[in-house]
N, C-alpha and C positions, 0 to 999 in steps of 0.2 A: 610463489604464487601469489596473486589477491586477495586477501583477505577480501568474500563475498558481505558485503553488506546489507541488515538484514534492520528497517523499522520496522514498529509495530504501534498497531490505530484502535488505541480500545475507547472501547463505548460505551454507554447508559444500554447499551441496542442493540443490534446488527445496525439496523439504517442508521442507529449516531456511529458508528466506525467504520461506516462505508463512505460514508458525509466526513470524516476528517482525511478518509482516503482519499480520499477524492479532492479533497479540496486542497491538502499535499501536491498532488498533480499538475492540480493547476497556478498554483505555485510554481511551481519547481518546473515545469513543462519543458521548457530552455537549455535548464543546465539536464533535465536525466533523460535528453535526444529520444523523448519516446513517447508511440498516439499513446491515447487513453488505453486504447488497444491495447500494445504491448504492456504498458504498466496494468492495467488489468486481467492477463496470462499471467503475471506472477505473481498477483493475489493469495492467497490465501486462507479460506477462515476458521480460526481454530474451535477445535468442541463448544467452550464455553459461548458462543456465540455472538460475544461480547468484543473482542482479538479478530484483529485483520494481520497480517504479518506480511509484507515487502519483501520480495526476496530480489537483489538488484547486484549485478554483480561489482 
């Protein structure tokens, strides 16, 4: 079993965290091989409202 890839995007606000996540997708969309919709479906906003976690395969 391959370990799941998990990335965290921490911002100063929820909007900043979202911006960082979207910038990551834009810069790596070819390697990720997923649409923005698929990428967004794997994002979770943590209760601190400043951290977004991406759960990849």
